[in-house]
DOVO-689279 format. One record per residue: residue in three letters; x, y, z of N, C-alpha, C, O in turn. Coordinates in pm, whole numbers, plus 50000, padded with zeros to 5 digits. Each point is the difference from the previous one (the first is absolute). Layout:
N
ALAXYZXYZXYZXYZ ...
//
This chain:
105
MET500844988350000499165011750000500895012450000500905001350084 SER498865007649825500815012149991499265011850061498785001249989 LEU501995007450075499415012050061499955011149896500955002249925 GLN497965004450072499865011349907500065013050078499475001350110 ARG501185008049829500035013350060498625006349989499314998349900 PRO500325008950202498715007049987500105010249887501055006149979 SER497894995649952500025009549888500125014250056499455003350105 GLN501285004649822500195014050038498715007749970499424998549892 PRO500135009550202498815008049969500345009849888501095005849996 GLN497984996049917500235009449891499975014150056499105003950074 GLN501925003449889500055013850046499145008649909500054999149877 LYS499175009250187499185009249925500885011349948500905004550070 PRO498864999949808500785011449951499715012250087498885001850049 LYS502145006549971499825012150078498975008949933500035002349879 ALA499075002550202498995009049947500635013649977500425006750094 GLN499654997249784500565013149966498865010149996498884996949958 ALA501415015050087499025010649992499765003349853500914999049918 PRO497875004850049499755003849861500875011949962500365008050086 PRO499974993149786500855011349957499355013350038498795001849990 VAL502045007250052499535013250043500585010349904501205000049970 ARG497955008749985500505011149918500315011550094499115005450066 LEU502154998249940500435010550093499675013849947500235003249883 SER499235004950205499835014249968501375006650008500984993650039 SER499095019049925501305006850010500455000650146501194998950028 TRP497875002750064500364999950142500434985950042500924998650080 GLY498424991249869500404986350031501414997349953500764993250068 GLN499595011949817501364998449948501015007250089501104994950024 ARG498535016850026500885007450092500264991850127501144998950046 VAL497784995450009500144992050122500924988149973500884997050080 LYS498904996349808500804988249966501485003749990500854993050055 GLU499465017849875501395004449986500595003850136501154996950030 HIS498045010050051500475004150132500284987750088501004999650071 LEU498104990549924500234987850076501304993249959500784995850086 ARG499445003249786501234993549952501265007450047501014993750030 GLN498915019449977501175007850038500185000750152501124998750050 HIS497805003450025500115002750143499564988550090500285000150120 ARG499054990049823499584988250075500274987549915499094992449969 PRO502185005649995500334989149906499624986150049499584991649921 LYS500555005950209499634986850052498504997749987499554989349959 GLU499705020950077498544999349989499584998249854499144991849968 ALA501485015949943499684999049858500324986049947499224994349924 GLN501915000450116500394986649953499034989450053499624990949927 ARG499995010450200499054990450059498675000449925499424989749968 LEU500105022350006498735001649929500114995049856499074993749949 GLU502065009049988500214995549862499974984749992499364994349912 LYS501334999250182500014985350003498604994350016499664989849941 ALA499535017050139498634995550024499065004149888498824996350001 GLY501685011449902499165004649890499045011050041498945001649940 LEU501435006050165499095009950055500525014449994499345009150052 LEU501814993249887500585013450002499085010249935499745010550058 ASP499794986749824499125009649932498725002350078499535011350013 GLN499904978050039498755001050075500175008750124499165008650028 GLU501914989350045500245007950121500355014449966499565009350069 ALA501224992749827500335013749959498745007649963499835011650037 GLN499284982049890498765006649961499095002350121499295010050006 ARG500734980850090499205001850121500455012650075499165007950044 TRP502154994049971500505012050067499655012549918499645010350057 ALA500454988849812499655011349914498525003550013499645011750005 ASP499524978150001498565002450017499715006650134499145008850010 GLN501584987050094499825006250131500455014649998499395008550065 ALA501664994449860500455013849985498935008449932499675011050044 ARG499794983749847498945007249927498805002450091499465011150004 ASP500124978550069498845001450088500235010450108499115007850032 ALA502094992250026500335009850104499955014249943499495009150064 LEU501044992649816500005013149936498585004649971499625011250035 VAL499604980349902498625003549963499165002950124499245009650002 ASP500904982150101499225001950123500275013750061499075007250037 ARG502194996449973500355012650065499575012149917499485009750055 VAL500734989649816499625011349914498475001349994499485011150005 SER499814977749985498545000549992499375005050131498865004750000 GLN501884994350110499505005050128500475014350026499875005250111 GLY500675001349785500415013950011501415001950051500395011250035 GLY500394978049971501375001050048500925007049901499705000849881 ASP501395003950169501025006649917500604989749904500514989850045 PRO499435012749825500544990449903501484996950021500434988749976 ASN500355021150068501434997450023500214990450117500844991149993 LEU498395010850113500104990950114499484986149962500544989950044 ALA498425009849875499464987249953501044992449918500124987850011 GLN500635019549908501064993649920501114994850090500594989549973 GLU499715017850134501024995350095499584986750062500834991050015 VAL497915007750020499504987450056500094989049894500434988950029 ALA499165014249849500064990149892501444995449979500244988249973 ASN500715020950037501414996549981500494989950104500924992349973 ARG498485007750145500384990250102499654985849957500634990450045 TYR498375008349870499644986849945500884996749879500344988349978 LEU500015021849946500784997849878501474997250028500634992049932 TYR499905014750168501434999050031500174994150140500265007250097 LEU499604979849910500064992950127501395001350062500985001549928 PRO499104997850205501305001450065500924988349965499564989249964 ASP501745013450048500974989549967499944988650102499405001350107 GLU501244987749857499944987950083500705001950135499624993550097 GLN501385015149910500685002350128499085007450096499974997050119 SER499285012749831499105007850085498784991950043499575000850115 TYR499884991549794498814991950026500194986349938499564997549888 PRO501094993350185500194986549945498664993049973499904991649910 ASN499085011850168498694993549986498965010749966499655008350084 LEU499864991349794499005010049958498674998450071499175009149997 ASP500614979550067498764998350076499905010350113498915003150048 LEU502245002049995500035009750108499975014549950499965009350080 TYR500074992449788500045013449941498605005049972499214993449932 ASP500495018350122498715006249975500255013649934500435009450067 PRO499324991749803500265012649930499275012050060500465011349987 LEU498424986350077499235011150055500585004850132499665010950046 MET501204981350014500605003850129501425005449982500605004450098 SER499934995349784501395004549978500115015050005501105005449984 
//
């Protein structure tokens, strides 16, 4: 009687995020991440999520800008808040972005 190895479970292909079309702000975030948060950018790229996350931050910047201006806020101050989403802090300053709150900076 011969022993058989148990069959290897089939690995499911990694679920890739659907392709994201980056806005100009999304492209800015992506470039900024690559330059100032290279480890984070590389991790996201490996997971197939860099474009998705860059666009998410860009969308949050747009929403912050629109919200403040539509509520009668100073457009220059609104742009400053939006920039906190577009130009995330470097990895040395904030190793974990989960702790970064653009509205509190």
